VEXTORZA-519622 format. One record per residue (C-alpha): residue in three letters; x, y negated, z negated. Coordinates in nm, 3 decimals, decimal comma. Example, Ala and Ser with C-alpha at 12.3 -4.5 7.8 and 13.67 -1.06 7.14 Angstrom:
<rs>
  rest        u        v        w
   ala    1,230    0,450   -0,780
   ser    1,367    0,106   -0,714
</rs>
This chain:
<rs>
  rest        u        v        w
   met    1,703    0,228   -0,096
   leu    2,037   -0,004   -0,226
   ala    2,167    0,061    0,184
   ala    1,821   -0,115    0,258
   ser    1,814   -0,390   -0,006
   ala    2,138   -0,513    0,130
   gly    2,071   -0,509    0,463
   leu    2,342   -0,238    0,594
   ala    2,154   -0,145    0,866
   glu    2,396    0,102    1,025
   thr    2,407    0,255    0,704
   val    2,080    0,295    0,663
   thr    2,029    0,500    1,023
   ala    2,368    0,692    0,952
   leu    2,154    0,783    0,634
   leu    1,872    0,855    0,744
   leu    2,042    1,038    1,080
   ser    2,260    1,249    0,812
   ala    1,981    1,351    0,535
   pro    1,676    1,507    0,696
   gly    1,529    1,549    0,359
   leu    1,579    1,254    0,259
   asp    1,284    1,076    0,133
   val    1,224    0,730    0,275
   asn    0,924    0,665    0,089
   ala    1,074    0,704   -0,274
   ala    0,958    0,435   -0,442
   ser    1,197    0,248   -0,763
   pro    1,061    0,311   -1,103
   leu    0,994    0,056   -1,216
   glu    0,829   -0,215   -0,926
   gly    0,729    0,086   -0,705
   arg    0,922   -0,078   -0,377
   thr    1,031    0,198   -0,083
   ala    1,346    0,078    0,128
   leu    1,119   -0,038    0,360
   met    0,983   -0,327    0,132
   met    1,349   -0,407    0,035
   ala    1,474   -0,466    0,330
   ala    1,140   -0,698    0,423
   ser    1,074   -0,938    0,130
   gln    1,439   -0,982    0,156
   gly    1,387   -1,020    0,531
   arg    1,645   -0,797    0,663
   ala    1,498   -0,717    0,992
   asp    1,761   -0,530    1,138
   thr    1,730   -0,308    0,859
   val    1,317   -0,295    0,898
   ala    1,357   -0,237    1,282
   ala    1,620    0,100    1,153
   leu    1,386    0,197    0,908
   leu    1,099    0,190    1,155
   ala    1,323    0,388    1,433
   ala    1,502    0,646    1,261
   ala    1,245    0,786    0,939
   pro    0,915    0,856    1,149
   gly    0,750    0,926    0,806
   leu    0,814    0,581    0,697
   glu    0,432    0,506    0,505
   val    0,384    0,134    0,706
   asn    0,124    0,043    0,481
   lys    0,263    0,200    0,172
   val    0,179   -0,067   -0,094
   asp    0,395   -0,174   -0,426
   ala    0,285   -0,107   -0,837
   val    0,325   -0,443   -0,926
   tyr    0,095   -0,610   -0,693
   asp   -0,004   -0,380   -0,409
   tyr    0,209   -0,560   -0,185
   thr    0,273   -0,368    0,161
   ala    0,595   -0,477    0,321
   leu    0,454   -0,690    0,538
   met    0,305   -0,906    0,266
   met    0,626   -0,939    0,138
   ala    0,773   -1,065    0,451
   ala    0,483   -1,268    0,464
   ile    0,494   -1,493    0,200
   glu    0,866   -1,468    0,145
   gly    0,846   -1,654    0,500
   his    1,071   -1,381    0,697
   ser    0,900   -1,476    1,003
   asp    1,149   -1,205    1,254
   thr    1,094   -0,956    0,965
   val    0,685   -0,987    0,992
   ala    0,776   -0,965    1,374
   val    0,941   -0,659    1,342
   leu    0,714   -0,486    1,114
   leu    0,395   -0,616    1,341
   ala    0,564   -0,412    1,668
   asp    0,473   -0,053    1,440
   pro    0,161    0,106    1,576
   lys    0,083    0,207    1,176
   leu    0,083   -0,123    1,097
   asp   -0,260   -0,216    0,949
   val   -0,258   -0,583    1,005
   asn   -0,549   -0,653    0,733
   ala   -0,453   -0,435    0,456
   val   -0,586   -0,625    0,154
   asp   -0,362   -0,665   -0,191
   gly   -0,504   -0,503   -0,482
   glu   -0,724   -0,723   -0,710
   pro   -0,763   -1,102   -0,505
   gly   -0,766   -0,917   -0,180
   tyr   -0,551   -1,081   -0,023
   thr   -0,422   -1,026    0,357
   ala   -0,050   -1,146    0,438
   leu   -0,216   -1,358    0,642
   met   -0,402   -1,513    0,345
   leu   -0,052   -1,508    0,168
   ala    0,206   -1,665    0,430
   ala   -0,116   -1,938    0,466
   leu   -0,149   -1,999    0,072
   his    0,266   -1,998    0,064
   gly    0,288   -2,228    0,360
   arg    0,456   -1,995    0,571
   thr    0,452   -2,149    0,877
   glu    0,658   -1,929    1,076
   ala    0,517   -1,623    0,914
   val    0,113   -1,777    1,004
   glu    0,242   -1,792    1,371
   ala    0,391   -1,454    1,384
   leu    0,089   -1,295    1,234
   met   -0,122   -1,488    1,486
   ser   -0,042   -1,346    1,753
   ala   -0,124   -1,001    1,601
   pro   -0,351   -0,696    1,834
   gly   -0,633   -0,703    1,567
   leu   -0,626   -0,955    1,310
   asp   -0,902   -1,056    1,160
   val   -0,829   -1,451    1,051
   asn   -1,175   -1,459    0,925
   ala   -1,066   -1,247    0,650
   ala   -1,202   -1,400    0,329
   asn   -1,075   -1,242   -0,025
   arg   -1,284   -1,092   -0,326
   his   -1,316   -1,523   -0,380
   gly   -1,496   -1,629   -0,070
   asp   -1,115   -1,771    0,089
   thr   -0,931   -1,697    0,392
   ala   -0,619   -1,826    0,497
   leu   -0,738   -2,139    0,656
   thr   -0,948   -2,243    0,277
   leu   -0,580   -2,132    0,114
   ala   -0,388   -2,362    0,301
   glu   -0,620   -2,618    0,273
   arg   -0,671   -2,627   -0,078
   glu   -0,279   -2,568   -0,077
   gly   -0,204   -2,883    0,109
   his    0,034   -2,723    0,377
   thr   -0,062   -2,876    0,697
   thr    0,210   -2,726    0,891
   ala   -0,005   -2,404    0,809
   ile   -0,311   -2,566    0,835
   thr   -0,259   -2,676    1,208
   ala   -0,076   -2,296    1,291
   leu   -0,423   -2,195    1,185
   gln   -0,676   -2,399    1,388
   his   -0,449   -2,334    1,712
   thr   -0,508   -1,956    1,671
   pro   -0,498   -1,752    1,983
   ala   -0,866   -1,670    1,774
   arg   -0,987   -1,918    1,932
   lys   -0,919   -1,802    2,278
   trp   -1,157   -1,501    2,198
   gly   -1,445   -1,755    2,096
   glu   -1,404   -1,663    1,749
   ala   -1,452   -1,914    1,467
   leu   -1,237   -2,006    1,154
   val   -1,448   -2,027    0,881
   arg   -1,388   -2,235    0,576
   ser   -1,521   -2,138    0,225
   lys   -1,706   -2,355   -0,047
   trp   -1,465   -2,433   -0,287
</rs>
């Protein structure tokens, strides 16, 4: 976990290849974060790529013990668009996964925090539900509007989903 957190991609790869019994999904005792989550939250795209490539049993949709965030959510909330793109390339990734209580997706979290580049990276994901609503009825667009994140709003309004004939839904708040 320390090598992943520090962004030491070559060390991570060497450890994974030299220790076949290594638990790649082991989580920190306090926050319940895995090596993948730590690397993603710090924008270590090369380390995330190394973990995805060298650890076939990696649980890419595993959630932490604090917020029920996945590695994708952690990268999105911090605005690490390059890391988001690396994670989106994994076929096991659930781009529409939701956290615990509020029911936020990675797109909602990126929009809520005004992480426009992460929003744009997520918009390219096949199967992305741009109209997903949390437990309060908010979508990514309404969250960005509420917080006044104009560049994120623009990115959401010019989504490729519009080309697919879907409409972005605004909730009433």
